[in-house]
N, C-alpha and C positions, 0 to 999 in steps of 0.2 A: 374392350372390344368383345361383342357377342356374335354368335353364329345365328343361323336362321331359326334355330330351335330355342333361342333365348338363353343359351348357356354360354358362359364365358369361354373364350378360346385361350388355351394354354400352350405355350411353346415348350414341349418336353425336351429335355436334354438326354443324350445317350451316355453321358459321362466321358471319361478319358477316351481318346482315340484308340482304335485298335493298333495303330502304329506303335504304341507302347509295348505291345507284345513282341514286335520286331526288335525293340531295344533289349528286351529280356533275352531273346535268342542271341542277339549280338554279344551280350555280356557272357552268356554261356559259352559261345564259341571262343571269345577272347580268353576266358579262363582255361579252356582246354588247350588253346594255342600257347598261352603263357606256360602251362605245364610242359608242353612239348619243347618249347624253346629252352626252358630251364633245364630239363633233363638232357637235352642235346649239348648244352654248354658245359654241364657238369660232367657228362660222360666223356667229352672230348679231353678233359683235363684229368680224368680219373687215373690214367696210366702214369701220369707224372708223379703220383704219390707212391708208386711202387718201384722198388729197386729190383730189377731182373738179374738173376745169376744163373749161368749155365753150370750144371753139375753132371758128372763128377768134376771136381776141381776145387781150387781155393780162391777166395776173393776177399780183399781187405775192404772193410766198410767203415765209414765215418758216421758214428751214431751219436745222437743226442739223448739225454735222459727221457724216458717215457716207456709206454707199453707198445710192444711190437707183435705182429703176427706174421708167421711164415706160411705162404701159400704154395701149393704145388700146382703149376700150370700145365695141365695135361695137353692143352693146345696153346701154342705160343709162337711168337715171332721175335727174334733178337738179331739185330744187325742184318736184317733182310733174309735171315734163315728161319725156316719153319721147323718147329719141334712138335712132335706128337708122340706122347708116351703115356698110356693108361696104366700099364703094369710096371711099377718101379720097386717090386719086392726086393728087399735086401739093401735098399739105399738108406744110408744114415747121414744125418746132418748134425754137425757140432758147431759151436760158437765159442771162441776164446777171446780174452782181452789181449792187449798188447804185451802184458806180462805173462801170458800163458794161463791165466786163471779161467777155468771153464764157466760159461754162463749156462744156467739151468734152463733147459727147454722143456716145457710142459705141453701136454695135448691142448689144442685150441679149445677154450671153454665153450665157444659157440661155433656150431657147424655152419659157417657162412660160405657162400659160393658167389662167383661172379662170372659173367660171360658177356663179352663185348669186343668189337673190333678184332675178331679172330682169336681172342684170348679167352681161355676158360680156366678158372682157378678154384681151388678148394682149400679152406683153412686146415693146416696140419699141426703147427706148433705155435706156442706163444712164449714170449720172454720179456723180462724187464731189464732196462738199462738204467743204472743209477749214476754212472759217471760218464761224461762225454769223452770221446776219444776214438781210437782206431781199434777195430775188432776184426778177427779173422773167421770167416765162415768157410767150413770145409764140408764138402759133400762127397761121399764115397760108398761104393758097394762093399758088402762084407767080403772078407778074403775068400777067394775061390768062387766068387759070384760075379757074373757079368750082367750088365744091363744097359739100356739105352741112355743116351744123353737126354737130359730133360731140363726144365726151367723151374726154379723156385723164385718166388717174389716176396720181398719183405716190405711191409707197410706199417707205418706208425699210426695207431688208432684208425686204421683203414676201415674197419667194420663200422665204427662210429660215424665216419664220414659218409659211408653208403647209407646208413640210417638217416642221417641229416638230409641227405639228398632226397631220399624217398619221402620223408616227412614234408620237406619243402614243396615237392611236386604235388603231394596230396593236398597241402594247404592251398595252393593255387587253384587246384581243381575244385575243391569244396567251396572256396570263396566264390568262384565263378558260378557254380551251381546254386549256392545259397542266395547270392544277390539276384540271380535270374528268377529264382522262385519267389523272392520277396517282391520284385517288380511285377511279375506276372500275377501274383495273388492280390496285390493292392489294386492293380488295374481291374481285375475281375470283380473284386468286391465293390469298387466304386461304380463300375458300369452296371452291376446288378442293382445297387442302391438307387442309381439314377433311373433305371428302367422301372423299378417298383414305384418310385416317386412319381414318375410320369404316368404310370398306369392308374395310380390313386387320383391324380388330378383329373384325368380324363373321365374316370368313373364317378367323381363326386358330383352331387346335384348343385344346381345354382342356388346361391343364398338369396 
């Protein structure tokens, strides 16, 4: 088919629909939403991995072999009671086996913190358990020193769990962003190529 000037008429295409951009936005939103849902579900179970103990006092614990961290929760809630204690100068913590053998407590190698659901904790000590069994944790202020009741929490590889949670959330976010960028870029490239091809056809002389 020719037009009135004797040139062939070409039906140029604009390439993929702009609606594909909406898909890219939807993928991005889905990635962010997935990250939010993942974090929410993980945080709701985070406290289950920590044993809370009110000190001063003694508490018997059933421990399995592994690496543990003792956190001081400056803000905490135990059995419906709120505890708040920033200054616990003079408070000592010891851990002994059922036979009375002391377990070595070392300063936490990583200065990790957490804050969620009204609880705020900071890593204080770390220890290793080689044999499963009952252990006695004792918290007491130095003789002649008084101090407030506070909460310590013990977690097995708790810091690694937080790291896995953060990395999982970031993976979901980056996956959403990356896929959205790929979709958006491919649509853009194809639309530009189609536009350039259409412009070339319109501007070419009749053979």
